[in-house]
C-alpha positions, 0 to 999 in steps of 0.5 A: 105811434099811438099815444096810448103806447107812451108811458111816464118816463120822468118827472120834470122840475120846471118849465125850462127843463121841459123846454130843453129836454123837449128840444134835445129829444126833437133833435135826436128824433125821440118821440115824446109828450111833455105834460104839465101838471098845471091845472087852472082850476087849482092854480098850479097846486099840484105842481107844488106837490108833484113837480112841474110835469112829466115826459112821456114816451115809448118805453123803448126810449126810457133809458136814453131819455133818463140819460139825457135828463141826468146830463141836463141836470148835471149841467152837461148838455154835450150829449 
């Protein structure tokens, strides 16, 4: 799938959340890109303002990703 077809689905709070959701999406076969907002020129300034980063994926997977993220944030990783 062409990366230009990927859209921002959600803002991630930290690196650990990014790693866990990425692993879950890889296990379930969801195509995705994790993009950090860290910019070395500004020493991570934008992460403090905008969040750690974002998860991008084809729009068709948006609802499923948001459900996974919601479960993750609620502490329920059984899905």
